[in-house]
C-alpha positions, 0 to 999 in steps of 0.5 A: 888489654888493647893497646894504644901509641905509647903504651897507653890503654884504650878508654874501655879498659881504663872503665874496666880498671876503675870498675874493678877498683871500686868494687874491690873496695867495697867487697873488702868491706862488705858493702853492697850496692843498696848499702853504698846508695844509702850511704851516699843518700845520707851525705846528700848525694841523690843516687839509687841502687839502680843507678849505681848498679849501672854506673859500676856495671858500665865502668863509666862513671865520674871521678866525682862519684868515684870519690864520693863512693871512696870518702863515705865507705872509709876508704882512705887510700887505694893501691892501683896495681898493673891489671893483667898488663905490662903497664904498670899504673903507679900510685903517686909517692907518699910525699909531702908537698911544699907550699909555694910562697910569694912565687917562690 
């Protein structure tokens, strides 16, 4: 992967990471892009198999699309790993956040 300042990787590499994450979750569940299109359509998201193929192939899709896909396939949690680099992309720890009230 191409590295730039402060061990941050280039955008095309982030696109590859998110593409692999989504593809991996689909494969784990045995869901094809055609299935995904049907599942999204049932939730009111107008996507075709061709549009999904294109988005996943490029790896450049919106966070909203990514979350819609994860939601309809029943993925509630993803683990973000180190993808063939020494750059560790850590998932947020499982902690409960305190609600702020009245500026406290």
